[in-house]
C-alpha angles and dihedrals in degrees: 000000000000117000123191137172121229118199123200085234130020098248098042103154096212093049092047093049093049092044091054093043094051099030093241118152122225112258110251133170088237091063090052091053091051102037108016129243125338121245095213134019121193101213114213103192105314119138091192124090105216102155142046116243138073113309123216095215107016114238092234090055089048089053091055091049095048093054110074093205097045088049093051091052092050092048091049093055093045095046094242110160112252138147115280108268140193141173091209114100090200090056091050091049090054088055088054092048089050091058101262126126117236131213115217112210103201093172122050093192110047143106140203093042097300113154092017117130121175113213116196121211092252097040101087136254135339128260121225109276135162090232139026126187129192109245111243117201115242137182094195138028123200139187107211117192113213127190124178092345094310131107107237102172139008127202128180125209109243129189114254103242094211090061112091116245093243091059096050116103109208095184101053107034115197137125094270090054095054105274136119134180117259135173107181108115093359116153114188118208115232090240087064100048092042091051090049094054091046092051094053091046095049092054091049095241130149093210140004145154108243122206111209137173122213129204106205097195092052096036090226134132129206123197118225104181147326117240113211094186106045122177111251131206140137116351093359091056091049092052094050090050090050089051092051091046089055089053095042111027092181090074088075108081093328136093095340101039096107094048091048092054096046098031124251119280 
């Protein structure tokens, strides 16, 4: 059995961290030339099928997850809770006129809040965009890591206390807007974990990090996106390694023990 990890870009931090933790080499054409095809490829965010072998996260599933409109259509068909969406600017304008805020998604393939613009009902018109979603109020936002249909880790976005209140954006919660991931004392509602599992399953993925908003008063969750190349460190890295070890027991003290100890080349 030859297991390799394939990142969507060469210096993907999550893929590098997991490779070093598990002692798994990065998949390259040169290795195929020297040693033959791989048996398994852990796919870290790549939508391109470059190698033979069994993919952990099929590239076609990753392609769906990386496209916000394609994801919305899949979620709609599968009944995964998500914000109402449209590609029709007129429809989005009607939402604004009805008193709802609208999120313009100007980039269909982006992460960490890039390409997101929140338009309030009294803030003027909409810009052209390939996708609009209705803004759904939330009290909490989570990132739920799912592997093989099981939740392995839960993080909650918490406000950075050193950031002044007037600089914190409560609608679009990312690092730039004053938020960080935390896990201490985090209690995840079942609606959130169940929705995360359903989202990964609907996209046909083996694993994914699901970003979800939760409205406490309504007891409802909405899925924003599924990240197929999440950053890994600390506890989250340990839990992904444990999940891969469950899938591939030989990673523990077996064929990759030396590489794990010394770090892959």
